C-alpha positions as CSV (number, residue, x, y, z in Angstrom):
1,M,21.2,1.3,-6.1
2,L,18.3,3.8,-6.4
3,K,18.4,5.2,-9.9
4,D,17.7,8.9,-9.5
5,Q,15.0,9.3,-6.8
6,K,16.6,12.1,-4.7
7,T,14.7,15.0,-6.1
8,F,11.4,13.3,-5.9
9,T,12.1,11.9,-2.5
10,L,12.7,15.4,-1.1
11,I,9.5,16.6,-2.7
12,F,7.6,13.6,-1.2
13,I,9.1,14.2,2.2
14,L,7.7,17.7,2.1
15,I,4.3,16.2,1.2
16,I,4.6,13.9,4.2
17,L,5.5,16.7,6.5
18,L,2.6,18.9,5.3
19,N,0.1,16.0,5.8
20,I,1.5,15.3,9.3
21,I,1.1,19.0,10.1
22,A,-2.5,18.9,8.8
23,Q,-3.2,15.8,10.8
24,S,-1.6,17.1,14.0
25,R,-3.6,20.4,13.8
26,D,-6.8,18.6,12.7
27,S,-6.8,21.1,9.8
28,T,-9.4,19.9,7.3
29,G,-8.7,22.9,5.1
30,L,-5.0,22.1,4.7
31,S,-5.8,18.3,4.3
32,L,-8.1,19.1,1.4
33,Y,-5.0,20.5,-0.5
34,V,-2.2,18.2,0.7
35,K,-3.8,14.7,1.1
36,P,-4.6,14.3,-2.6
37,L,-1.0,15.1,-3.4
38,I,0.2,11.8,-1.8
39,C,-1.0,9.4,-4.5
40,L,-1.2,12.1,-7.3
41,S,2.5,12.8,-7.0
42,L,3.4,9.1,-6.9
43,A,1.2,8.3,-9.9
44,I,2.7,11.1,-12.0
45,Y,6.2,10.1,-11.0
46,L,5.6,6.5,-11.8
47,F,4.2,7.4,-15.2
48,K,7.2,9.7,-15.9
49,Q,9.8,7.2,-14.8
50,T,8.3,4.0,-16.4
51,K,6.1,5.3,-19.3
52,L,3.9,2.3,-18.1
53,A,6.1,0.0,-20.3
54,S,4.8,-3.1,-18.5
55,G,1.5,-4.5,-17.2
56,F,3.0,-4.5,-13.7
57,N,3.4,-0.7,-13.8
58,K,-0.1,-0.2,-15.2
59,L,-1.6,-2.1,-12.3
60,I,0.4,-0.1,-9.7
61,L,-0.7,3.1,-11.3
62,S,-4.3,2.0,-11.3
63,G,-3.9,1.1,-7.6
64,L,-2.5,4.6,-6.9
65,V,-5.5,6.2,-8.7
66,L,-7.9,4.1,-6.6
67,S,-6.0,5.1,-3.5
68,L,-6.3,8.7,-4.5
69,F,-10.1,8.2,-4.6
70,G,-9.9,6.5,-1.2
71,D,-7.9,9.4,0.3
72,C,-10.5,11.9,-1.0
73,F,-13.5,9.8,0.4
74,L,-11.8,9.5,3.8
75,L,-11.4,13.3,4.0
76,F,-15.2,13.4,4.4
77,A,-15.6,10.2,6.4
78,G,-16.0,12.1,9.7
79,G,-19.4,13.6,8.6
80,D,-20.8,10.6,6.7
81,V,-20.3,6.9,7.5
82,Y,-20.9,6.1,3.8
83,F,-17.8,8.1,2.8
84,F,-15.8,5.7,5.0
85,L,-17.3,2.8,3.3
86,Y,-16.6,4.3,-0.2
87,G,-13.0,4.8,1.0
88,L,-12.8,1.3,2.2
89,I,-14.0,0.0,-1.2
90,S,-11.6,2.2,-3.1
91,F,-8.6,0.9,-1.1
92,L,-10.0,-2.7,-1.3
93,I,-9.8,-2.4,-5.1
94,A,-6.4,-0.8,-4.9
95,H,-5.0,-3.8,-3.0
96,I,-6.6,-6.2,-5.5
97,L,-4.7,-4.3,-8.3
98,Y,-1.5,-4.4,-6.3
99,S,-2.1,-8.1,-5.7
100,F,-2.5,-8.8,-9.4
101,A,0.8,-6.9,-10.1
102,F,2.7,-8.9,-7.5
103,F,1.2,-12.2,-8.9
104,R,2.6,-11.3,-12.3
105,D,6.1,-11.4,-10.8
106,F,5.4,-14.8,-9.1
107,K,4.2,-16.2,-12.4
108,N,7.5,-15.2,-14.1
109,D,9.3,-18.0,-12.2
110,P,7.0,-20.2,-10.0
111,Q,9.9,-22.5,-9.2
112,A,12.1,-19.8,-7.5
113,P,12.5,-19.9,-3.7
114,K,9.3,-19.2,-1.7
115,L,10.8,-18.5,1.7
116,Y,9.5,-15.0,2.2
117,G,6.1,-15.8,0.6
118,H,5.7,-18.8,3.0
119,L,6.8,-16.6,5.9
120,M,4.3,-13.9,5.1
121,L,1.6,-16.5,4.6
122,F,2.2,-17.8,8.1
123,V,2.4,-14.4,9.7
124,M,-0.6,-12.9,8.0
125,G,-2.6,-16.0,8.6
126,I,-2.1,-15.8,12.3
127,F,-2.3,-12.0,12.5
128,S,-5.4,-11.4,10.4
129,L,-7.4,-14.1,12.1
130,S,-6.3,-13.0,15.6
131,Y,-6.9,-9.3,14.9
132,Y,-10.3,-9.7,13.3
133,S,-11.4,-12.0,16.1
134,W,-10.3,-9.2,18.6
135,I,-12.1,-6.3,16.9
136,R,-15.1,-8.2,15.5
137,D,-17.5,-7.3,18.3
138,Y,-16.8,-3.5,17.7
139,L,-17.4,-3.6,14.0
140,N,-21.3,-3.8,14.0
141,D,-22.4,-3.2,10.4
142,F,-18.8,-3.2,9.1
143,R,-18.1,-6.8,10.0
144,I,-18.3,-8.2,6.5
145,P,-16.6,-5.2,4.7
146,V,-13.7,-5.2,7.2
147,M,-13.3,-9.0,7.0
148,A,-13.2,-8.7,3.2
149,Y,-10.7,-5.9,3.4
150,M,-8.4,-7.8,5.8
151,F,-8.5,-10.9,3.6
152,V,-7.5,-8.8,0.5
153,I,-4.7,-6.9,2.2
154,S,-3.4,-10.2,3.6
155,I,-3.2,-11.6,0.1
156,M,-1.5,-8.5,-1.1
157,A,1.2,-8.8,1.6
158,I,1.6,-12.5,0.9
159,L,2.1,-12.0,-2.8
160,A,4.7,-9.3,-2.1
161,G,6.6,-12.0,-0.2
162,Y,6.4,-14.3,-3.2
163,R,8.2,-11.8,-5.4
164,Y,11.5,-12.9,-3.7
165,R,14.2,-14.0,-6.2
166,R,11.8,-13.3,-9.1
167,V,12.8,-9.6,-9.2
168,N,15.9,-7.8,-8.2
169,G,16.6,-7.5,-4.5
170,L,16.0,-3.7,-4.2
171,S,12.5,-3.8,-5.8
172,F,11.6,-6.8,-3.6
173,R,12.7,-5.2,-0.4
174,L,11.0,-1.9,-1.2
175,I,7.6,-3.4,-2.0
176,Y,7.9,-6.1,0.7
177,F,8.3,-3.5,3.5
178,G,5.8,-1.2,1.8
179,A,3.2,-4.0,2.0
180,I,4.0,-4.6,5.7
181,L,3.6,-0.9,6.5
182,F,0.3,-0.9,4.7
183,V,-0.9,-3.7,6.9
184,I,0.3,-1.8,10.0
185,S,-1.3,1.4,8.9
186,D,-4.7,-0.2,8.2
187,S,-4.5,-2.1,11.5
188,I,-4.0,1.1,13.5
189,L,-6.8,2.7,11.5
190,A,-9.2,-0.1,12.3
191,Y,-8.5,0.0,16.0
192,N,-8.7,3.8,16.1
193,K,-12.0,3.9,14.1
194,F,-13.8,1.0,15.7
195,V,-12.3,0.2,19.1
196,E,-10.9,3.2,20.8
197,P,-9.5,6.5,19.4
198,Y,-6.1,7.3,20.9
199,P,-3.5,10.2,20.7
200,L,-1.2,10.2,17.8
201,A,-3.1,7.6,16.0
202,G,-3.9,9.9,13.0
203,I,-0.2,10.7,12.6
204,L,0.9,7.1,12.8
205,I,-1.8,6.1,10.3
206,M,-0.8,8.8,7.8
207,A,3.0,8.3,8.3
208,T,2.9,4.5,7.7
209,Y,0.4,4.9,4.8
210,M,2.5,7.5,3.0
211,I,5.7,5.6,3.4
212,A,4.0,2.4,2.3
213,Q,2.8,4.0,-1.0
214,Y,6.2,5.5,-1.6
215,L,8.0,2.2,-1.1
216,I,5.6,0.4,-3.4
217,T,5.9,3.0,-6.1
218,V,9.7,3.3,-6.0
219,G,9.8,-0.5,-5.9
220,A,7.8,-0.6,-9.1
221,I,10.2,1.9,-10.7
222,E,13.3,0.0,-9.7
223,R,11.8,-3.4,-10.7
224,V,13.9,-5.7,-12.9
225,V,12.6,-9.2,-13.6
226,V,15.3,-11.7,-12.7
227,L,14.5,-14.4,-15.2
228,R,14.3,-11.8,-18.0
229,A,17.6,-10.3,-16.9
230,R,19.2,-13.8,-17.0
231,Q,17.9,-14.4,-20.4
232,E,19.2,-11.1,-21.7
233,A,22.6,-11.9,-20.2
234,G,22.6,-15.2,-22.0
235,L,22.7,-17.2,-18.7
């Protein structure tokens, strides 16, 4: 059961709606105010709820801060290709930090079931290789950065799967689906940026991205390490 997320969830839904309005109207002025609120609000809420009592939460917070930089860089990506590259690097580091956080949970009990991790490994292996092969000819100078980014986000999603049975079910599901939405969001972004722009792409990218960050953040707040919980219960 979610602890007490209703008030913040309503606030974040408002942030989502404002960003979707800004995207649909192509309002750079509004985006300058509301886009930074996505990760800023999540970072503040994570800090308030957890006090960063664990290394896991510190890594998630660091990922949110890097994502905030990425959001700000991408605000100006339309006028300068280097801002897109800076944004890509910021999110690349954010995914690395998320990966380290998820790996911490895997290390808590390496012998626990690996069903969802193996499943994600299989799916992401096929998807990332196929998708990159498809868009590779459109990437030009971004071939290596995009390849590196796809590798890292795939690792992040795979490690999210390996949290299964190492943390409580709610935290696992929130972060697992958050990682999947992140992959979907970035895949749409890559197609729209490098292959062919299409209607509603911006809204789809923003919606999936914002929900992904929300799910990962709330999943971190709701996290309970299963092995530790068993030990505390004397089992």
